C-alpha positions in Angstrom: -40.4 -130.0 58.4 -36.8 -129.1 57.8 -36.2 -126.2 55.3 -33.8 -127.1 52.5 -30.8 -125.0 52.0 -30.8 -122.8 48.9 -28.0 -124.0 46.7 -26.3 -122.4 43.6 -23.5 -123.1 41.2 -21.3 -120.3 40.1 -19.7 -121.3 36.6 -21.8 -122.7 33.8 -19.1 -124.7 31.9 -19.6 -128.3 31.3 -18.8 -129.3 34.8 -20.8 -126.6 36.5 -23.7 -127.4 34.2 -23.5 -131.1 35.1 -23.3 -130.4 38.8 -26.5 -128.0 38.6 -28.3 -130.9 36.7 -27.3 -133.5 39.4 -28.5 -131.3 42.2 -31.8 -130.5 40.4 -32.4 -134.3 39.7 -34.9 -134.4 42.7 -36.8 -131.3 41.5 -34.8 -128.9 43.7 -34.3 -125.2 42.7 -30.8 -124.9 41.7 -29.4 -121.1 40.7 -26.7 -121.2 38.0 -24.4 -118.2 37.3 -22.9 -117.9 33.6 -20.6 -115.4 32.4 -22.0 -115.4 28.9 -25.4 -113.7 28.3 -26.2 -116.4 25.5 -25.6 -119.3 28.0 -27.9 -117.6 30.5 -30.5 -117.4 27.8 -30.1 -120.8 26.5 -30.4 -122.6 29.9 -33.6 -120.5 30.9 -35.3 -120.6 27.5 -34.1 -124.0 26.0 -33.3 -125.8 29.1 -29.9 -126.5 27.6 -26.2 -125.3 27.4 -25.2 -126.1 23.7 -21.9 -124.3 24.1 -20.6 -126.3 27.0 -22.7 -129.5 27.5 -24.7 -130.0 24.4 -25.7 -133.6 25.3 -27.7 -132.7 28.3 -31.4 -131.8 28.5 -31.5 -129.6 31.5 -34.0 -129.5 34.4 -36.5 -126.5 34.3 -35.8 -126.3 38.0 -32.3 -124.8 37.1 -32.5 -120.9 36.8 -29.4 -119.0 35.1 -28.3 -115.8 35.9 -25.5 -113.3 35.0 -25.9 -111.3 38.3 -23.7 -112.5 41.3 -26.1 -110.4 43.4 -28.6 -112.9 42.8 -26.4 -115.3 45.2 -27.2 -113.0 48.4 -29.6 -115.6 49.7 -27.9 -118.6 48.6 -26.7 -120.9 51.6 -24.5 -123.2 49.8 -22.4 -122.2 46.8 -20.4 -124.7 44.5 -17.7 -122.6 42.8 -17.0 -124.2 39.5 -15.1 -121.4 37.5 -11.7 -122.0 35.7 -9.1 -122.0 38.6 -7.3 -119.0 37.2 -10.4 -116.6 37.4 -11.8 -118.1 40.7 -10.6 -115.3 43.0 -12.0 -112.4 40.7 -15.4 -114.1 40.4 -15.7 -114.7 44.0 -14.9 -111.1 44.9 -18.0 -110.3 42.9 -20.1 -111.8 45.6 -21.8 -109.0 47.8 -22.6 -111.5 50.5 -20.3 -114.6 51.1 -22.4 -117.8 51.5 -22.2 -119.9 54.7 -20.6 -122.9 52.8 -18.4 -122.4 49.7 -17.6 -125.7 47.9 -14.6 -125.5 45.7 -14.9 -127.6 42.4 -12.3 -125.9 40.4 -9.0 -128.0 40.0 -5.7 -126.1 39.6 -3.3 -123.8 41.3 -3.0 -120.2 40.8 -0.4 -118.9 38.4 1.8 -116.3 39.6 1.0 -116.9 43.3 1.2 -120.6 43.7 -1.9 -120.6 46.0 -4.3 -123.5 46.1 -7.9 -122.7 45.4 -8.8 -122.9 49.3 -6.4 -120.1 49.8 -7.7 -118.2 47.1 -11.3 -118.4 48.0 -10.5 -117.8 51.8 -9.0 -114.4 50.7 -11.9 -113.5 48.3 -14.7 -114.7 50.4 -13.6 -114.5 54.1 -16.9 -115.1 55.6 -17.4 -118.6 54.1 -16.6 -121.9 55.4 -14.6 -123.9 52.6 -15.0 -127.3 51.5 -13.6 -128.9 48.4 -15.4 -131.5 46.1 -13.2 -133.6 43.9 -13.1 -137.2 42.4 -13.5 -139.1 39.2 -16.4 -137.0 37.5 -16.7 -136.8 33.7 -19.3 -133.9 33.4 -21.5 -135.7 30.7 -21.8 -138.8 32.8 -22.9 -136.9 35.9 -25.4 -134.8 34.0 -26.8 -138.2 32.6 -27.1 -139.6 36.1 -24.5 -142.3 35.9 -23.0 -143.3 39.1 -19.9 -141.9 40.8 -18.4 -141.3 44.2 -16.4 -138.1 45.4 -14.4 -136.6 48.1 -16.1 -133.9 50.1 -13.3 -132.5 52.2 -14.7 -129.9 54.9 -12.4 -127.3 56.8 -15.3 -127.2 59.2 -15.0 -131.0 59.9 -18.0 -133.0 60.9 -20.3 -130.1 61.5 -20.0 -128.8 58.1 -20.3 -132.3 56.7 -23.7 -132.7 58.3 -24.9 -129.4 56.6 -23.4 -130.4 53.1 -23.7 -134.0 52.5 -27.5 -134.1 52.6 -27.7 -131.1 50.3 -25.1 -132.5 47.8 -25.7 -136.4 47.8 -28.0 -137.9 45.3 -28.8 -141.8 44.6 -26.0 -141.7 41.7 -23.7 -139.1 43.2 -22.2 -140.3 46.5 -19.6 -138.1 48.6 -17.3 -139.4 51.1 -16.1 -137.4 54.1 -12.5 -136.0 54.6 -11.2 -133.2 56.6 -8.1 -132.8 54.2 -8.8 -129.9 52.2 -5.1 -129.5 51.0 -5.0 -133.1 50.0 -8.2 -133.1 47.9 -7.0 -129.9 46.1 -3.5 -131.2 45.4 -5.0 -134.7 44.0 -7.2 -132.7 41.7 -4.6 -130.2 40.4 -1.8 -132.7 39.9 -3.9 -135.4 38.0 -4.7 -132.9 35.3 -0.9 -132.4 34.4 -0.3 -136.2 34.5 -3.4 -136.7 32.1 -1.6 -134.6 29.7 1.5 -136.7 30.1 -0.7 -139.9 29.4 -2.2 -138.2 26.3 1.3 -137.4 24.9 2.2 -141.1 25.4 -1.0 -142.0 23.5 -0.3 -139.7 20.8 3.2 -140.9 20.3 1.8 -144.5 20.1 4.0 -145.8 23.0 1.5 -148.4 24.2 -0.5 -149.3 27.2 2.4 -150.6 29.2 4.1 -147.1 29.1 0.7 -145.5 30.1 0.2 -147.8 33.1 3.9 -147.0 34.0 3.4 -143.4 33.7 0.2 -143.4 36.0 2.0 -145.3 38.6 5.2 -142.9 38.5 3.0 -140.0 38.3 1.2 -141.0 41.4 4.5 -141.2 43.3 4.9 -137.6 42.2 1.5 -136.6 43.6 2.3 -138.2 46.8 5.6 -136.6 47.3 4.4 -133.1 46.4 1.1 -133.6 48.6 2.9 -134.9 51.7 5.6 -132.2 51.4 2.7 -129.8 51.7 0.8 -131.4 54.5 -1.6 -133.6 52.8 -2.5 -137.0 54.0 -1.5 -139.9 52.0 -4.8 -141.8 52.3 -6.5 -138.8 50.8 -4.2 -139.0 47.7 -4.9 -143.0 47.7 -8.6 -142.2 47.5 -11.1 -140.8 45.1 -9.9 -137.4 44.8 -6.2 -138.6 44.0 -5.8 -142.0 42.6 -9.4 -142.4 41.6 -9.4 -139.2 39.6 -6.1 -139.9 38.3 -7.0 -143.2 36.7 -10.1 -141.6 35.0 -8.4 -138.8 33.3 -5.3 -140.6 32.2 -7.3 -143.2 30.4 -9.9 -141.4 28.1 -10.1 -138.7 25.5 -13.1 -137.5 27.6 -10.7 -135.8 29.6 -9.7 -132.4 28.1 -6.2 -132.8 29.6 -5.6 -136.3 28.0 -6.9 -134.9 24.8 -4.7 -131.9 24.9 -1.8 -134.2 25.6 -2.7 -136.7 22.6 -2.8 -133.8 20.3 0.7 -132.6 21.5 1.9 -136.2 21.0 0.5 -136.2 17.4 2.7 -133.2 16.5 0.5 -130.2 17.1 1.9 -127.1 19.0 0.8 -126.1 22.6 0.0 -122.4 21.2 -2.3 -123.7 18.4 -4.3 -126.2 20.6 -4.7 -123.6 23.5 -5.8 -120.8 21.2 -8.5 -123.2 19.7 -10.1 -124.6 22.7 -13.5 -123.4 23.8 -13.2 -125.4 27.3 -10.1 -125.2 29.6 -7.6 -127.8 29.9 -6.4 -126.8 33.5 -3.3 -128.9 33.4 -2.0 -126.6 30.9 -2.1 -123.6 33.5 -1.1 -125.7 36.4 2.0 -127.4 34.9 4.4 -124.3 34.9 3.5 -123.4 38.5 3.6 -127.1 39.8 7.1 -127.3 38.3 8.2 -124.1 39.8 6.9 -125.0 43.1 8.4 -128.5 43.1 11.7 -126.9 42.1 11.5 -124.3 45.0 11.0 -127.2 47.4 13.4 -129.5 45.8 10.6 -132.2 45.3 11.5 -134.5 42.4 8.6 -134.4 39.9 10.3 -135.6 36.4 7.0 -136.1 34.7 5.4 -132.8 35.7 8.8 -131.1 34.5 8.5 -133.0 31.2 4.9 -132.0 30.7 5.9 -128.3 31.2 8.9 -128.6 28.8 6.5 -130.0 26.0 4.1 -127.2 26.6 6.9 -124.7 26.4 7.5 -126.2 22.7 10.2 -128.9 23.2 9.6 -132.0 21.2 7.6 -134.6 22.9 9.7 -137.7 21.7 12.9 -135.9 23.0 11.4 -135.2 26.3 10.3 -138.9 26.5 13.8 -139.9 25.6 15.2 -137.8 28.4 12.6 -139.4 30.9 13.8 -142.9 29.7 17.6 -142.1 30.1 17.2 -140.7 33.8 19.5 -142.9 36.2 18.0 -146.0 37.5 17.0 -145.9 41.2 14.6 -147.8 43.7 11.0 -147.4 43.2 10.3 -146.2 46.8 11.8 -143.3 48.8 12.9 -145.7 51.7 14.9 -147.9 49.5 16.8 -145.1 47.5 19.1 -144.8 50.4 20.4 -148.3 49.9 21.5 -147.2 46.4 23.3 -144.0 47.3 
């Protein structure tokens, strides 16, 4: 009889809690680390997380802890902290796990590092994988079906270890070896979801939102391919799939933030009042800076960054609409020069 690897989740926000619930759906024991003592207490004693995922009744096979040393004997760790604190939290691990699966979506402010670079520096003994795709936390916790990309830097050998441990009947991972592509798709879609929320908040209609998704996807491709990502990765679950989901629903924190901005609320007010993190607000400035440094055209990302800096959404949309007419694809643009 094969022994199942011990599995744990670091980060008990909505997404981390949902992943722990999904992993425990077959009765497997799952260790879940939370920063807040009250969250640890609620999970262990009430089998719930009212602060971050109030809709879910959690499995009793989930055990919460606030002590990272409890992860010393965990083989597979899913890291689901906010992107901007991932490095600091992982540095608290006294023993690096064999497999470290990154589920945080963002780019580190100040350094411009992707999460796999952050994790590799903080936990150098671990083999890195990235899990990303169209996944609203409350749906995953409820057992509704979805599919995700599981990108493994260790290739097929790592996939053979991870996929049986992570897959469940309603949670279907697909293999990739493109860690960079999986990360870039998950990071950029958050910024584009803010843009789509702004469009909704301004009442600009469904046509405008569909156009924005398509042109935003073009920006994702340009940036991703410039950093070595594979186009087919970004056309898959962790790119286009996740983009369509988060750009179309107020269940997305980033879309909701953009909608409120479009309705006239200030970014400072909204960010100060949010219990959960809209990662796109942290990613937008560093992504805009990286694109500028590399001379990658990302007008939608630049526009979102300007709105987060306090510029009027209607003025920024007007500027986007006034940009020079050009070809839709890069290959055709030379014909117009």
